[in-house]
C-alpha positions as CSV (number, residue, x, y, z in Angstrom):
1,M,48.0,86.8,84.2
2,K,50.0,88.5,87.0
3,K,53.2,87.0,85.7
4,I,52.6,88.4,82.2
5,I,51.8,91.9,83.6
6,L,54.9,91.9,85.9
7,S,57.1,90.6,83.1
8,G,55.9,93.3,80.8
9,L,56.4,96.0,83.5
10,F,59.9,94.8,84.2
11,S,60.7,94.7,80.5
12,L,59.4,98.3,80.1
13,M,61.5,99.5,83.1
14,W,64.6,97.8,81.7
15,L,64.1,99.5,78.3
16,L,63.7,102.9,80.0
17,A,66.8,102.3,82.0
18,I,69.0,101.5,79.1
19,S,67.5,104.1,76.7
20,Q,69.7,106.9,78.2
21,S,73.2,106.9,76.7
22,N,76.2,108.6,78.2
23,K,77.8,109.1,74.7
24,E,76.0,112.3,73.7
25,V,79.1,114.4,74.4
26,K,82.6,113.5,73.3
27,W,85.5,115.4,74.7
28,M,88.9,116.2,73.1
29,F,91.8,117.6,75.0
30,T,95.0,119.2,73.6
31,A,97.8,121.3,75.2
32,K,99.9,124.1,73.9
33,K,103.2,125.3,75.4
34,I,103.2,129.0,75.8
35,A,106.2,129.5,78.0
36,N,108.7,127.6,80.1
37,K,106.7,125.4,82.5
38,T,103.4,127.0,81.3
39,H,100.8,125.4,79.1
40,E,97.3,126.1,77.9
41,V,94.9,123.2,77.9
42,Y,92.1,123.2,75.4
43,M,88.9,121.2,75.9
44,A,86.5,120.8,73.1
45,A,83.1,119.1,73.3
46,T,81.3,117.5,70.3
47,I,77.6,117.1,71.1
48,S,75.6,114.6,69.1
49,G,71.9,114.9,68.6
50,D,69.8,117.8,69.7
51,F,71.4,118.1,73.2
52,P,72.3,121.6,74.6
53,M,75.3,122.6,76.6
54,Y,74.9,125.7,78.6
55,S,77.5,128.4,79.3
56,Q,79.4,128.6,82.6
57,H,77.7,132.0,83.0
58,P,74.1,131.7,81.6
59,G,73.1,135.0,83.2
60,M,69.7,133.8,84.2
61,D,68.0,131.2,86.4
62,G,67.0,127.9,85.0
63,P,69.6,126.0,83.0
64,I,72.4,124.2,84.9
65,P,75.7,125.8,83.8
66,A,78.6,123.9,82.6
67,S,81.3,123.4,85.3
68,F,84.8,122.0,85.4
69,T,86.4,120.4,88.4
70,F,90.2,119.8,88.6
71,S,91.8,117.4,91.0
72,K,94.6,118.8,93.1
73,N,98.1,117.7,91.9
74,P,101.3,118.9,93.7
75,L,103.1,119.0,90.4
76,L,100.7,121.4,88.7
77,V,99.3,124.8,89.4
78,L,96.0,126.1,87.9
79,N,96.6,129.8,87.5
80,A,93.5,130.9,85.5
81,D,89.8,130.2,85.3
82,V,88.3,128.2,82.5
83,K,87.5,130.5,79.5
84,E,84.8,129.8,77.0
85,V,85.2,130.2,73.3
86,G,82.4,129.8,70.7
87,K,78.7,129.7,71.0
C-alpha cells in the first residue's frame, strides 16, 4: 500500500513540476539605424494565454515590474534607458 501511495505522490509532484511552461512569452527583436554608428533596438513581447506583463514603472507596490539587463560589451554603448510603448 505504501508503494502505491508513494508512487501516486511522486507522479503528482512530477505533473506539477512539468505543468509550468516557459513559453508564455515570445520575444522579437529588430534594429533600426538612425545615424552613423547609432541604432535603436526594438523588443516586442507576445504573451500567450491570460498572463500579465507589468510596466517598468507600475507606480504602486505589489506587481514585479518588467526589467531589462544588458551585458557589458566593449564595442557597444547603451546611451538611453529602455522606453515603453503600448499598454
